[in-house]
C-alpha positions in Angstrom: -21.7 54.4 -30.4 -21.1 52.6 -27.1 -22.9 55.2 -25.0 -25.9 55.1 -27.3 -26.0 51.3 -27.0 -25.7 51.3 -23.2 -28.4 53.9 -22.8 -31.0 52.8 -25.4 -30.1 49.2 -26.3 -28.6 47.5 -23.3 -28.2 43.7 -23.4 -28.4 43.4 -19.6 -29.9 45.6 -16.9 -29.2 45.6 -13.2 -32.2 46.7 -11.2 -30.7 47.9 -7.9 -33.3 48.0 -5.2 -35.8 45.9 -7.1 -38.9 45.1 -5.1 -41.2 42.0 -5.4 -44.1 44.0 -3.9 -46.3 45.1 -6.9 -47.6 48.1 -4.9 -44.1 49.6 -4.7 -42.7 51.9 -7.4 -39.4 49.9 -7.2 -41.2 46.9 -8.7 -42.3 48.8 -11.8 -39.2 48.7 -14.1 -38.9 44.9 -13.9 -42.7 44.4 -14.5 -42.8 47.0 -17.3 -39.7 45.6 -19.1 -41.3 42.1 -19.1 -44.7 43.5 -20.1 -43.4 45.5 -23.0 -41.2 42.6 -24.3 -37.6 43.5 -23.4 -35.5 40.5 -24.5 -32.2 41.3 -22.7 -31.1 40.0 -19.3 -32.8 41.4 -16.2 -30.7 41.3 -13.0 -32.5 42.3 -9.7 -30.2 43.4 -7.0 -31.7 43.0 -3.5 -29.8 41.7 -0.5 -33.1 40.5 1.1 -34.2 38.3 -1.8 -33.0 35.2 -3.7 -35.4 36.0 -6.6 -37.7 38.8 -7.7 -40.6 38.0 -10.1 -38.9 34.7 -11.1 -35.5 36.2 -11.9 -32.5 35.3 -9.7 -31.5 38.2 -7.5 -28.1 39.1 -6.3 -27.2 40.8 -2.9 -25.0 43.4 -4.6 -23.5 44.5 -7.9 -20.1 42.9 -7.2 -21.7 39.4 -7.1 -23.3 39.7 -10.6 -21.5 37.4 -13.0 -20.6 38.8 -16.4 -20.9 42.3 -17.9 -23.8 44.7 -17.2 -24.7 47.4 -19.8 -27.0 49.6 -17.7 -27.9 49.9 -14.0 -31.2 51.4 -12.7 -30.8 52.6 -9.1 -33.9 52.9 -6.9 -32.4 52.6 -3.4 -33.0 55.3 -0.6 -31.0 58.5 -1.1 -28.3 57.6 1.5 -27.6 54.3 -0.2 -27.1 55.7 -3.7 -23.3 56.6 -3.4 -22.4 53.0 -2.3 -24.5 51.5 -5.2 -22.9 53.9 -7.6 -19.4 53.0 -6.4 -20.2 49.3 -7.0 -21.3 50.2 -10.6 -18.1 52.1 -11.2 -16.0 49.2 -9.9 -18.0 46.8 -12.2 -17.4 49.3 -15.1 -21.1 49.5 -15.9 -21.2 52.2 -18.7 -24.5 53.8 -17.8 -26.2 54.2 -14.4 -29.7 55.8 -14.3 -30.6 57.0 -10.8 -34.3 57.2 -10.0 -33.7 58.0 -6.3 -34.4 61.6 -5.4 -33.2 63.8 -2.5 -30.4 65.5 -4.4 -29.9 69.0 -5.8 -33.7 69.5 -6.2 -34.0 69.7 -2.4 -31.5 72.6 -1.8 -28.0 73.0 -0.4 -27.6 69.7 1.4 -29.0 67.8 -1.6 -26.5 69.6 -3.8 -23.6 68.4 -1.7 -25.0 64.8 -2.0 -25.2 65.2 -5.8 -21.7 66.5 -5.9 -20.6 63.3 -4.2 -22.1 61.3 -7.1 -20.1 63.3 -9.6 -17.0 62.7 -7.5 -17.6 59.0 -7.6 -17.9 58.8 -11.4 -15.1 61.3 -12.2 -12.4 59.7 -14.3 -14.3 56.4 -14.5 -15.9 54.6 -17.5 -19.4 55.2 -16.0 -21.9 57.9 -17.1 -24.9 58.9 -15.0 -28.4 59.7 -16.0 -30.3 61.6 -13.2 -30.6 61.5 -10.2 -34.3 62.1 -9.6 -35.3 60.8 -13.0 -38.2 58.6 -13.9 -36.3 56.5 -16.5 -36.4 56.0 -20.3 -38.1 54.1 -23.0 -37.0 52.8 -26.4 -39.8 51.3 -28.6 -37.4 49.5 -31.0 -35.8 47.5 -28.2 -38.9 47.3 -26.0 -36.9 49.0 -23.3 -39.5 50.2 -20.8 -36.9 51.1 -18.2 -39.0 53.5 -16.2 -41.2 53.9 -13.1 -43.7 55.9 -15.1 -47.3 54.6 -14.3 -48.3 55.3 -18.0 -46.5 52.1 -18.9 -48.7 50.0 -16.7 -51.7 50.2 -19.1 -50.6 51.8 -22.4 -48.9 50.2 -25.3 -46.5 52.8 -26.7 -46.7 53.0 -30.5 -43.3 53.1 -32.3 -42.8 56.1 -34.4 -40.4 58.9 -35.3 -40.7 61.3 -32.3 -38.1 61.3 -29.5 -38.6 63.2 -26.2 -35.9 64.4 -23.9 -37.6 65.8 -20.8 -36.5 67.0 -17.3 -39.9 66.1 -15.9 -41.0 62.5 -15.8 -44.7 63.5 -15.4 -44.4 65.7 -18.5 -43.0 62.7 -20.4 -45.9 60.5 -19.2 -48.4 63.2 -20.2 -46.9 63.6 -23.7 -46.9 59.8 -24.1 -50.6 59.4 -23.2 -51.8 62.4 -25.1 -49.6 61.7 -28.1 -51.0 58.1 -28.3 -54.5 59.5 -28.2 -53.6 61.5 -31.3 -51.9 58.8 -33.2 -48.3 59.9 -32.5 -45.6 57.2 -32.4 -42.4 57.5 -30.3 -38.9 56.2 -30.9 -37.2 57.1 -27.6 -38.2 59.0 -24.4 -35.8 59.8 -21.6 -36.2 61.8 -18.4 -33.0 63.6 -17.4 -33.9 64.6 -13.8 -31.2 66.7 -12.3 -28.7 66.3 -15.1 -25.7 65.7 -12.7 -23.7 64.2 -15.6 -25.5 63.3 -18.9 -27.8 66.3 -19.8 -30.2 67.2 -22.5 -27.5 68.3 -25.0 -25.5 65.0 -25.0 -28.6 62.8 -25.0 -30.3 64.7 -27.8 -26.9 64.4 -29.6 -27.1 60.6 -29.3 -30.6 60.7 -30.9 -29.5 62.9 -33.9 -27.9 59.8 -35.5 -30.7 57.4 -34.4 -32.2 55.9 -37.6 -35.6 55.5 -35.9 -35.9 59.2 -34.8 -37.1 61.9 -37.2 -37.7 64.7 -34.7 -36.5 65.4 -31.1 -38.6 67.4 -28.7 
């Protein structure tokens, strides 16, 4: 399944808005992916930097050579539509949007979220989020998340998958589960479910050979 592969087993990830400042949340996905042993290609996108944590950085998505399987967007709310447009033009199959300020904020935010749906409509790009903390796959060492739990904890592989609206709930279940010897296959926070929602993502996990139960 191409969607499954792009979500949970991407060969290359564009980190849009990646920061080289360790104090910033936007530096976390790149650091966590490295720390947890992700073997694919990491592509920081930041117009102000030539490199981020030793990886060559690109000013925008259009200038990335070759294909990208998954993009993780962490730019300010107002910059998200432009970043998403670039991902659609590049035909990136899955874009996860960490940035918040969308439907969770009320009427004006709902209009901004509708704009994201309009951008991907009819394209080959699917959207996770916005306002979501990211995802984790233990088989592929994919710690593509801003969740602070991943700073210290080693996540034990196992049969339980979690699909959660809340990122902090996901972090809480990870840390408490590990304390009780629970191992995880995949964890994903869906945020506002503008496009890909709980049903479709859980559907992808039903056929996952590493997953025995989905919460």
